[in-house]
N, CA, C, O and the ligand as a Tripos MOL2 file, in Angstrom:
@<TRIPOS>MOLECULE
protein
  245   243    62     0     0
PROTEIN
NO_CHARGES

@<TRIPOS>ATOM
      1 N          22.0930    8.4750   16.9470 N.3       1 MET1
      2 CA         23.2800    7.6060   16.8390 C.3       1 MET1
      3 C          23.4750    7.1420   15.4050 C.2       1 MET1
      4 O          22.5220    6.6850   14.7740 O.2       1 MET1
      5 N          24.6740    7.2490   14.8830 N.am      2 PRO2
      6 CA         24.9050    6.8020   13.4960 C.3       2 PRO2
      7 C          24.7430    5.2930   13.3680 C.2       2 PRO2
      8 O          25.0800    4.5250   14.2700 O.2       2 PRO2
      9 N          24.2190    4.9030   12.2230 N.am      3 ARG3
     10 CA         24.0520    3.4690   11.9900 C.3       3 ARG3
     11 C          25.4120    2.8130   11.8730 C.2       3 ARG3
     12 O          26.3410    3.3690   11.2880 O.2       3 ARG3
     13 N          25.5110    1.6420   12.4280 N.am      4 LYS4
     14 CA         26.7560    0.8930   12.3520 C.3       4 LYS4
     15 C          26.9630    0.3970   10.9200 C.2       4 LYS4
     16 O          26.0840   -0.2360   10.3360 O.2       4 LYS4
     17 N          28.1210    0.6920   10.3730 N.am      5 ILE5
     18 CA         28.4010    0.2860    8.9940 C.3       5 ILE5
     19 C          29.0890   -1.0690    8.9780 C.2       5 ILE5
     20 O          30.1900   -1.2420    9.5010 O.2       5 ILE5
     21 N          28.4040   -2.0190    8.3610 N.am      6 ILE6
     22 CA         28.9930   -3.3510    8.2370 C.3       6 ILE6
     23 C          29.2770   -3.6050    6.7560 C.2       6 ILE6
     24 O          28.3530   -3.8690    5.9870 O.2       6 ILE6
     25 N          30.5500   -3.5270    6.3520 N.am      7 PRO7
     26 CA         30.8760   -3.7240    4.9370 C.3       7 PRO7
     27 C          30.4570   -5.1130    4.4520 C.2       7 PRO7
     28 O          30.6180   -6.1150    5.1500 O.2       7 PRO7
     29 N          29.9230   -5.1380    3.2500 N.am      8 LYS8
     30 CA         29.5120   -6.4060    2.6480 C.3       8 LYS8
     31 C          30.0710   -6.4990    1.2440 C.2       8 LYS8
     32 O          30.3060   -5.4820    0.5900 O.2       8 LYS8
     33 N          30.2850   -7.7280    0.7810 N.am      9 GLU9
     34 CA         30.7420   -7.9080   -0.5900 C.3       9 GLU9
     35 C          29.5750   -7.6260   -1.5320 C.2       9 GLU9
     36 O          28.4540   -8.0800   -1.2990 O.2       9 GLU9
     37 N          29.8410   -6.8850   -2.5820 N.am     10 CYS10
     38 CA         28.8040   -6.5280   -3.5480 C.3      10 CYS10
     39 C          28.1510   -7.7830   -4.1210 C.2      10 CYS10
     40 O          28.8290   -8.7450   -4.4810 O.2      10 CYS10
     41 N          26.8090   -7.7530   -4.1980 N.am     11 GLY11
     42 CA         26.0360   -8.9040   -4.6460 C.3      11 GLY11
     43 C          26.2080   -9.2580   -6.1160 C.2      11 GLY11
     44 O          25.7530  -10.3170   -6.5480 O.2      11 GLY11
     45 N          26.8540   -8.3950   -6.8920 N.am     12 CYS12
     46 CA         26.9870   -8.6760   -8.3260 C.3      12 CYS12
     47 C          28.1730   -9.5890   -8.6160 C.2      12 CYS12
     48 O          28.2840  -10.1510   -9.7060 O.2      12 CYS12
     49 N          29.0510   -9.7320   -7.6400 N.am     13 GLY13
     50 CA         30.2100  -10.6030   -7.8550 C.3      13 GLY13
     51 C          31.4410   -9.8690   -8.3440 C.2      13 GLY13
     52 O          32.4180  -10.5040   -8.7420 O.2      13 GLY13
     53 N          31.4160   -8.5330   -8.3220 N.am     14 CYS14
     54 CA         32.5540   -7.7590   -8.8220 C.3      14 CYS14
     55 C          33.7210   -7.7550   -7.8490 C.2      14 CYS14
     56 O          34.8350   -7.3650   -8.1970 O.2      14 CYS14
     57 N          33.4530   -8.1910   -6.6320 N.am     15 GLY15
     58 CA         34.5220   -8.2250   -5.6330 C.3      15 GLY15
     59 C          34.6310   -6.9390   -4.8350 C.2      15 GLY15
     60 O          35.4390   -6.8420   -3.9110 O.2      15 GLY15
     61 N          33.8200   -5.9510   -5.1890 N.am     16 GLY16
     62 CA         33.8080   -4.6900   -4.4590 C.3      16 GLY16
     63 C          33.1430   -4.8510   -3.1060 C.2      16 GLY16
     64 O          32.4130   -5.8130   -2.8670 O.2      16 GLY16
     65 N          33.4030   -3.8980   -2.2240 N.am     17 VAL17
     66 CA         32.8290   -3.9630   -0.8810 C.3      17 VAL17
     67 C          31.9430   -2.7470   -0.6650 C.2      17 VAL17
     68 O          32.3580   -1.6110   -0.8950 O.2      17 VAL17
     69 N          30.7090   -2.9980   -0.2170 N.am     18 THR18
     70 CA         29.7610   -1.9150    0.0190 C.3      18 THR18
     71 C          29.9020   -1.3830    1.4420 C.2      18 THR18
     72 O          30.6130   -1.9470    2.2730 O.2      18 THR18
     73 N          29.2050   -0.2880    1.6920 N.am     19 LYS19
     74 CA         29.2010    0.2730    3.0430 C.3      19 LYS19
     75 C          28.0270   -0.2570    3.8460 C.2      19 LYS19
     76 O          27.4770    0.4550    4.6870 O.2      19 LYS19
     77 N          27.6430   -1.4820    3.5990 N.am     20 GLY20
     78 CA         26.5430   -2.0860    4.3540 C.3      20 GLY20
     79 C          25.3780   -2.4960    3.4790 C.2      20 GLY20
     80 O          24.5590   -3.3290    3.8670 O.2      20 GLY20
     81 N          25.3050   -1.9000    2.2790 N.am     21 GLY21
     82 CA         24.2300   -2.2640    1.3560 C.3      21 GLY21
     83 C          24.5330   -3.5820    0.6610 C.2      21 GLY21
     84 O          25.6080   -4.1610    0.8150 O.2      21 GLY21
     85 N          23.5580   -4.0320   -0.1040 N.am     22 GLU22
     86 CA         23.7230   -5.3080   -0.7900 C.3      22 GLU22
     87 C          24.5840   -5.1550   -2.0520 C.2      22 GLU22
     88 O          25.2780   -6.0840   -2.4640 O.2      22 GLU22
     89 N          24.5200   -3.9540   -2.6540 N.am     23 PHE23
     90 CA         25.2460   -3.6950   -3.8980 C.3      23 PHE23
     91 C          25.9370   -2.3450   -3.8450 C.2      23 PHE23
     92 O          25.5260   -1.4550   -3.1010 O.2      23 PHE23
     93 N          26.9790   -2.2000   -4.6300 N.am     24 LEU24
     94 CA         27.5560   -0.8850   -4.8690 C.3      24 LEU24
     95 C          26.5700   -0.1090   -5.7550 C.2      24 LEU24
     96 O          25.7640   -0.7200   -6.4570 O.2      24 LEU24
     97 N          26.6250    1.2340   -5.7300 N.am     25 PRO25
     98 CA         25.6700    2.0180   -6.5110 C.3      25 PRO25
     99 C          25.6640    1.6010   -7.9890 C.2      25 PRO25
    100 O          26.7120    1.5350   -8.6320 O.2      25 PRO25
    101 N          24.4670    1.3220   -8.5110 N.am     26 GLY26
    102 CA         24.3110    0.9660   -9.9130 C.3      26 GLY26
    103 C          24.4950   -0.5060  -10.2120 C.2      26 GLY26
    104 O          24.0410   -0.9860  -11.2510 O.2      26 GLY26
    105 N          25.1580   -1.2380   -9.3160 N.am     27 HIS27
    106 CA         25.4380   -2.6450   -9.5850 C.3      27 HIS27
    107 C          24.1920   -3.5280   -9.4510 C.2      27 HIS27
    108 O          24.1310   -4.6110  -10.0330 O.2      27 HIS27
    109 N          23.2050   -3.0650   -8.6860 N.am     28 ASP28
    110 CA         21.9750   -3.8610   -8.5470 C.3      28 ASP28
    111 C          21.2100   -3.9160   -9.8690 C.2      28 ASP28
    112 O          20.7280   -4.9750  -10.2710 O.2      28 ASP28
    113 N          21.1030   -2.7610  -10.5430 N.am     29 SER29
    114 CA         20.3620   -2.7600  -11.8060 C.3      29 SER29
    115 C          21.1300   -3.4910  -12.9030 C.2      29 SER29
    116 O          20.5320   -4.1290  -13.7690 O.2      29 SER29
    117 N          22.4770   -3.3940  -12.8600 N.am     30 LYS30
    118 CA         23.2930   -4.1420  -13.8340 C.3      30 LYS30
    119 C          23.1080   -5.6430  -13.6110 C.2      30 LYS30
    120 O          23.0280   -6.4150  -14.5670 O.2      30 LYS30
    121 N          23.0420   -6.0490  -12.3410 N.am     31 THR31
    122 CA         22.8570   -7.4670  -12.0090 C.3      31 THR31
    123 C          21.4940   -7.9390  -12.4870 C.2      31 THR31
    124 O          21.3710   -9.0140  -13.0750 O.2      31 THR31
    125 N          20.4680   -7.1300  -12.2330 N.am     32 LEU32
    126 CA         19.1220   -7.4990  -12.6560 C.3      32 LEU32
    127 C          19.0600   -7.6490  -14.1730 C.2      32 LEU32
    128 O          18.4740   -8.6070  -14.6770 O.2      32 LEU32
    129 N          19.6590   -6.7080  -14.9030 N.am     33 SER33
    130 CA         19.6860   -6.7850  -16.3610 C.3      33 SER33
    131 C          20.3810   -8.0610  -16.8310 C.2      33 SER33
    132 O          19.9130   -8.7230  -17.7570 O.2      33 SER33
    133 N          21.5000   -8.4040  -16.1880 N.am     34 ALA34
    134 CA         22.2440   -9.6020  -16.5690 C.3      34 ALA34
    135 C          21.4330  -10.8620  -16.2970 C.2      34 ALA34
    136 O          21.4600  -11.8100  -17.0830 O.2      34 ALA34
    137 N          20.7110  -10.8670  -15.1750 N.am     35 VAL35
    138 CA         19.8820  -12.0250  -14.8140 C.3      35 VAL35
    139 C          18.7520  -12.1900  -15.8260 C.2      35 VAL35
    140 O          18.4780  -13.2990  -16.2850 O.2      35 VAL35
    141 N          18.1040  -11.0870  -16.1660 N.am     36 ILE36
    142 CA         17.0090  -11.1250  -17.1340 C.3      36 ILE36
    143 C          17.5150  -11.6280  -18.4860 C.2      36 ILE36
    144 O          16.8610  -12.4380  -19.1440 O.2      36 ILE36
    145 N          18.6900  -11.1340  -18.8920 N.am     37 GLU37
    146 CA         19.2500  -11.5550  -20.1790 C.3      37 GLU37
    147 C          19.6220  -13.0380  -20.1460 C.2      37 GLU37
    148 O          19.4240  -13.7530  -21.1280 O.2      37 GLU37
    149 N          20.1590  -13.4970  -19.0220 N.am     38 ALA38
    150 CA         20.6050  -14.8890  -18.9010 C.3      38 ALA38
    151 C          19.4530  -15.8820  -19.0400 C.2      38 ALA38
    152 O          19.6350  -16.9820  -19.5610 O.2      38 ALA38
    153 N          18.2710  -15.4910  -18.5740 N.am     39 VAL39
    154 CA         17.1290  -16.4100  -18.6570 C.3      39 VAL39
    155 C          16.2760  -16.1690  -19.8890 C.2      39 VAL39
    156 O          15.3120  -16.8960  -20.1310 O.2      39 VAL39
    157 N          16.6250  -15.1510  -20.6730 N.am     40 GLY40
    158 CA         15.9370  -14.9230  -21.9340 C.3      40 GLY40
    159 C          14.7440  -13.9960  -21.8340 C.2      40 GLY40
    160 O          13.8340  -14.0650  -22.6600 O.2      40 GLY40
    161 N          14.7370  -13.1360  -20.8410 N.am     41 GLY41
    162 CA         13.6780  -12.1260  -20.7690 C.3      41 GLY41
    163 C          12.9730  -12.1040  -19.4270 C.2      41 GLY41
    164 O          13.0780  -13.0330  -18.6260 O.2      41 GLY41
    165 N          12.2480  -11.0120  -19.2040 N.am     42 THR42
    166 CA         11.5800  -10.7930  -17.9190 C.3      42 THR42
    167 C          10.4970  -11.8350  -17.6470 C.2      42 THR42
    168 O          10.3610  -12.3100  -16.5200 O.2      42 THR42
    169 N           9.7200  -12.1950  -18.6840 N.am     43 SER43
    170 CA          8.6530  -13.1710  -18.4440 C.3      43 SER43
    171 C           9.2370  -14.5480  -18.1150 C.2      43 SER43
    172 O           8.6740  -15.2840  -17.3050 O.2      43 SER43
    173 N          10.3660  -14.8960  -18.7420 N.am     44 ASN44
    174 CA         11.0390  -16.1560  -18.3970 C.3      44 ASN44
    175 C          11.5320  -16.1230  -16.9500 C.2      44 ASN44
    176 O          11.4370  -17.1170  -16.2290 O.2      44 ASN44
    177 N          12.0610  -14.9700  -16.5360 N.am     45 LEU45
    178 CA         12.5360  -14.8360  -15.1540 C.3      45 LEU45
    179 C          11.3790  -15.0100  -14.1800 C.2      45 LEU45
    180 O          11.5150  -15.6810  -13.1570 O.2      45 LEU45
    181 N          10.2410  -14.4050  -14.5020 N.am     46 LYS46
    182 CA          9.0510  -14.5270  -13.6480 C.3      46 LYS46
    183 C           8.6350  -15.9900  -13.5270 C.2      46 LYS46
    184 O           8.3630  -16.4780  -12.4300 O.2      46 LYS46
    185 N           8.5870  -16.6930  -14.6770 N.am     47 LEU47
    186 CA          8.2030  -18.1070  -14.6620 C.3      47 LEU47
    187 C           9.1850  -18.9400  -13.8360 C.2      47 LEU47
    188 O           8.7850  -19.8220  -13.0760 O.2      47 LEU47
    189 N          10.4660  -18.6440  -13.9980 N.am     48 LEU48
    190 CA         11.5040  -19.3780  -13.2760 C.3      48 LEU48
    191 C          11.3690  -19.1800  -11.7620 C.2      48 LEU48
    192 O          11.4140  -20.1370  -10.9880 O.2      48 LEU48
    193 N          11.2060  -17.9320  -11.3660 N.am     49 VAL49
    194 CA         11.0910  -17.6290   -9.9350 C.3      49 VAL49
    195 C           9.8080  -18.2400   -9.3700 C.2      49 VAL49
    196 O           9.7950  -18.7530   -8.2520 O.2      49 VAL49
    197 N           8.7340  -18.1800  -10.1540 N.am     50 GLU50
    198 CA          7.4680  -18.7770   -9.7050 C.3      50 GLU50
    199 C           7.6150  -20.2840   -9.4990 C.2      50 GLU50
    200 O           7.0350  -20.8490   -8.5720 O.2      50 GLU50
    201 N           8.4010  -20.9340  -10.3740 N.am     51 SER51
    202 CA          8.5750  -22.3790  -10.2300 C.3      51 SER51
    203 C           9.4170  -22.7050   -8.9940 C.2      51 SER51
    204 O           9.2110  -23.7380   -8.3560 O.2      51 SER51
    205 N          10.3560  -21.8330   -8.6600 N.am     52 VAL52
    206 CA         11.1750  -22.0360   -7.4550 C.3      52 VAL52
    207 C          10.3470  -21.7780   -6.1950 C.2      52 VAL52
    208 O          10.4210  -22.5290   -5.2230 O.2      52 VAL52
    209 N           9.5550  -20.6980   -6.2300 N.am     53 LEU53
    210 CA          8.7340  -20.3370   -5.0690 C.3      53 LEU53
    211 C           7.4950  -21.2120   -4.9480 C.2      53 LEU53
    212 O           6.8690  -21.2930   -3.8910 O.2      53 LEU53
    213 N           7.1600  -21.8630   -6.0510 N.am     54 ASN54
    214 CA          5.9620  -22.6880   -6.1370 C.3      54 ASN54
    215 C           4.6860  -21.8840   -5.8720 C.2      54 ASN54
    216 O           3.7420  -22.3680   -5.2480 O.2      54 ASN54
    217 N           4.6900  -20.6690   -6.3550 N.am     55 ARG55
    218 CA          3.4910  -19.8250   -6.2830 C.3      55 ARG55
    219 C           3.6020  -18.7260   -7.3440 C.2      55 ARG55
    220 O           4.6820  -18.4370   -7.8600 O.2      55 ARG55
    221 N           2.4610  -18.1300   -7.6480 N.am     56 GLN56
    222 CA          2.4340  -17.0640   -8.6400 C.3      56 GLN56
    223 C           2.8540  -15.7380   -8.0250 C.2      56 GLN56
    224 O           2.5490  -15.4410   -6.8700 O.2      56 GLN56
    225 N           3.5590  -14.9500   -8.8270 N.am     57 ILE57
    226 CA          3.9400  -13.6130   -8.3910 C.3      57 ILE57
    227 C           2.8580  -12.6490   -8.8480 C.2      57 ILE57
    228 O           2.5110  -12.5990  -10.0280 O.2      57 ILE57
    229 N           2.3330  -11.8870   -7.9030 N.am     58 GLU58
    230 CA          1.3140  -10.9100   -8.2460 C.3      58 GLU58
    231 C           1.9910   -9.6330   -8.7130 C.2      58 GLU58
    232 O           2.7820   -9.0390   -7.9810 O.2      58 GLU58
    233 N           1.6790   -9.2110   -9.9340 N.am     59 VAL59
    234 CA          2.2480   -7.9740  -10.4670 C.3      59 VAL59
    235 C           1.2640   -6.8600  -10.2390 C.2      59 VAL59
    236 O           0.1490   -6.8980  -10.7580 O.2      59 VAL59
    237 N           1.6630   -5.8600   -9.4660 N.am     60 LYS60
    238 CA          0.7850   -4.7220   -9.1860 C.3      60 LYS60
    239 C           1.0140   -3.6470  -10.2250 C.2      60 LYS60
    240 O           2.1260   -3.1360  -10.3570 O.2      60 LYS60
    241 N          -0.0190   -3.3000  -10.9600 N.am     61 LEU61
    242 CA          0.1100   -2.2990  -12.0230 C.3      61 LEU61
    243 C          -0.5480   -0.9900  -11.6450 C.2      61 LEU61
    244 O          -0.5310   -0.0410  -12.4300 O.2      61 LEU61
    245 ZN         29.3350   -5.0260   -7.8440 Zn       62 ZN62
@<TRIPOS>BOND
     1     1     2 1
     2     2     3 1
     3     3     4 2
     4     3     5 am
     5     5     6 1
     6     6     7 1
     7     7     8 2
     8     7     9 am
     9     9    10 1
    10    10    11 1
    11    11    12 2
    12    11    13 am
    13    13    14 1
    14    14    15 1
    15    15    16 2
    16    15    17 am
    17    17    18 1
    18    18    19 1
    19    19    20 2
    20    19    21 am
    21    21    22 1
    22    22    23 1
    23    23    24 2
    24    23    25 am
    25    25    26 1
    26    26    27 1
    27    27    28 2
    28    27    29 am
    29    29    30 1
    30    30    31 1
    31    31    32 2
    32    31    33 am
    33    33    34 1
    34    34    35 1
    35    35    36 2
    36    35    37 am
    37    37    38 1
    38    38    39 1
    39    39    40 2
    40    39    41 am
    41    41    42 1
    42    42    43 1
    43    43    44 2
    44    43    45 am
    45    45    46 1
    46    46    47 1
    47    47    48 2
    48    47    49 am
    49    49    50 1
    50    50    51 1
    51    51    52 2
    52    51    53 am
    53    53    54 1
    54    54    55 1
    55    55    56 2
    56    55    57 am
    57    57    58 1
    58    58    59 1
    59    59    60 2
    60    59    61 am
    61    61    62 1
    62    62    63 1
    63    63    64 2
    64    63    65 am
    65    65    66 1
    66    66    67 1
    67    67    68 2
    68    67    69 am
    69    69    70 1
    70    70    71 1
    71    71    72 2
    72    71    73 am
    73    73    74 1
    74    74    75 1
    75    75    76 2
    76    75    77 am
    77    77    78 1
    78    78    79 1
    79    79    80 2
    80    79    81 am
    81    81    82 1
    82    82    83 1
    83    83    84 2
    84    83    85 am
    85    85    86 1
    86    86    87 1
    87    87    88 2
    88    87    89 am
    89    89    90 1
    90    90    91 1
    91    91    92 2
    92    91    93 am
    93    93    94 1
    94    94    95 1
    95    95    96 2
    96    95    97 am
    97    97    98 1
    98    98    99 1
    99    99   100 2
   100    99   101 am
   101   101   102 1
   102   102   103 1
   103   103   104 2
   104   103   105 am
   105   105   106 1
   106   106   107 1
   107   107   108 2
   108   107   109 am
   109   109   110 1
   110   110   111 1
   111   111   112 2
   112   111   113 am
   113   113   114 1
   114   114   115 1
   115   115   116 2
   116   115   117 am
   117   117   118 1
   118   118   119 1
   119   119   120 2
   120   119   121 am
   121   121   122 1
   122   122   123 1
   123   123   124 2
   124   123   125 am
   125   125   126 1
   126   126   127 1
   127   127   128 2
   128   127   129 am
   129   129   130 1
   130   130   131 1
   131   131   132 2
   132   131   133 am
   133   133   134 1
   134   134   135 1
   135   135   136 2
   136   135   137 am
   137   137   138 1
   138   138   139 1
   139   139   140 2
   140   139   141 am
   141   141   142 1
   142   142   143 1
   143   143   144 2
   144   143   145 am
   145   145   146 1
   146   146   147 1
   147   147   148 2
   148   147   149 am
   149   149   150 1
   150   150   151 1
   151   151   152 2
   152   151   153 am
   153   153   154 1
   154   154   155 1
   155   155   156 2
   156   155   157 am
   157   157   158 1
   158   158   159 1
   159   159   160 2
   160   159   161 am
   161   161   162 1
   162   162   163 1
   163   163   164 2
   164   163   165 am
   165   165   166 1
   166   166   167 1
   167   167   168 2
   168   167   169 am
   169   169   170 1
   170   170   171 1
   171   171   172 2
   172   171   173 am
   173   173   174 1
   174   174   175 1
   175   175   176 2
   176   175   177 am
   177   177   178 1
   178   178   179 1
   179   179   180 2
   180   179   181 am
   181   181   182 1
   182   182   183 1
   183   183   184 2
   184   183   185 am
   185   185   186 1
   186   186   187 1
   187   187   188 2
   188   187   189 am
   189   189   190 1
   190   190   191 1
   191   191   192 2
   192   191   193 am
   193   193   194 1
   194   194   195 1
   195   195   196 2
   196   195   197 am
   197   197   198 1
   198   198   199 1
   199   199   200 2
   200   199   201 am
   201   201   202 1
   202   202   203 1
   203   203   204 2
   204   203   205 am
   205   205   206 1
   206   206   207 1
   207   207   208 2
   208   207   209 am
   209   209   210 1
   210   210   211 1
   211   211   212 2
   212   211   213 am
   213   213   214 1
   214   214   215 1
   215   215   216 2
   216   215   217 am
   217   217   218 1
   218   218   219 1
   219   219   220 2
   220   219   221 am
   221   221   222 1
   222   222   223 1
   223   223   224 2
   224   223   225 am
   225   225   226 1
   226   226   227 1
   227   227   228 2
   228   227   229 am
   229   229   230 1
   230   230   231 1
   231   231   232 2
   232   231   233 am
   233   233   234 1
   234   234   235 1
   235   235   236 2
   236   235   237 am
   237   237   238 1
   238   238   239 1
   239   239   240 2
   240   239   241 am
   241   241   242 1
   242   242   243 1
   243   243   244 2
@<TRIPOS>SUBSTRUCTURE
     1 MET1         2 RESIDUE 1 A MET
     2 PRO2         6 RESIDUE 1 A PRO
     3 ARG3        10 RESIDUE 1 A ARG
     4 LYS4        14 RESIDUE 1 A LYS
     5 ILE5        18 RESIDUE 1 A ILE
     6 ILE6        22 RESIDUE 1 A ILE
     7 PRO7        26 RESIDUE 1 A PRO
     8 LYS8        30 RESIDUE 1 A LYS
     9 GLU9        34 RESIDUE 1 A GLU
    10 CYS10       38 RESIDUE 1 A CYS
    11 GLY11       42 RESIDUE 1 A GLY
    12 CYS12       46 RESIDUE 1 A CYS
    13 GLY13       50 RESIDUE 1 A GLY
    14 CYS14       54 RESIDUE 1 A CYS
    15 GLY15       58 RESIDUE 1 A GLY
    16 GLY16       62 RESIDUE 1 A GLY
    17 VAL17       66 RESIDUE 1 A VAL
    18 THR18       70 RESIDUE 1 A THR
    19 LYS19       74 RESIDUE 1 A LYS
    20 GLY20       78 RESIDUE 1 A GLY
    21 GLY21       82 RESIDUE 1 A GLY
    22 GLU22       86 RESIDUE 1 A GLU
    23 PHE23       90 RESIDUE 1 A PHE
    24 LEU24       94 RESIDUE 1 A LEU
    25 PRO25       98 RESIDUE 1 A PRO
    26 GLY26      102 RESIDUE 1 A GLY
    27 HIS27      106 RESIDUE 1 A HIS
    28 ASP28      110 RESIDUE 1 A ASP
    29 SER29      114 RESIDUE 1 A SER
    30 LYS30      118 RESIDUE 1 A LYS
    31 THR31      122 RESIDUE 1 A THR
    32 LEU32      126 RESIDUE 1 A LEU
    33 SER33      130 RESIDUE 1 A SER
    34 ALA34      134 RESIDUE 1 A ALA
    35 VAL35      138 RESIDUE 1 A VAL
    36 ILE36      142 RESIDUE 1 A ILE
    37 GLU37      146 RESIDUE 1 A GLU
    38 ALA38      150 RESIDUE 1 A ALA
    39 VAL39      154 RESIDUE 1 A VAL
    40 GLY40      158 RESIDUE 1 A GLY
    41 GLY41      162 RESIDUE 1 A GLY
    42 THR42      166 RESIDUE 1 A THR
    43 SER43      170 RESIDUE 1 A SER
    44 ASN44      174 RESIDUE 1 A ASN
    45 LEU45      178 RESIDUE 1 A LEU
    46 LYS46      182 RESIDUE 1 A LYS
    47 LEU47      186 RESIDUE 1 A LEU
    48 LEU48      190 RESIDUE 1 A LEU
    49 VAL49      194 RESIDUE 1 A VAL
    50 GLU50      198 RESIDUE 1 A GLU
    51 SER51      202 RESIDUE 1 A SER
    52 VAL52      206 RESIDUE 1 A VAL
    53 LEU53      210 RESIDUE 1 A LEU
    54 ASN54      214 RESIDUE 1 A ASN
    55 ARG55      218 RESIDUE 1 A ARG
    56 GLN56      222 RESIDUE 1 A GLN
    57 ILE57      226 RESIDUE 1 A ILE
    58 GLU58      230 RESIDUE 1 A GLU
    59 VAL59      234 RESIDUE 1 A VAL
    60 LYS60      238 RESIDUE 1 A LYS
    61 LEU61      242 RESIDUE 1 A LEU
    62 ZN62       245 GROUP 0 **** ****
């Protein structure tokens, strides 16, 4: 049976509508880049998210 397609508004704020995913193709990575730039870098983003979650993020290398 085909999966039911529930259109969703793209998570980046472009106003586009996806076919059920959170983002239109490519918009997720553009959003992530914009978020990282807005907070001044990846390590700042990690610190910010950790302070919101009130726990450390384990980075698996
Ligand atoms: Zn978008």
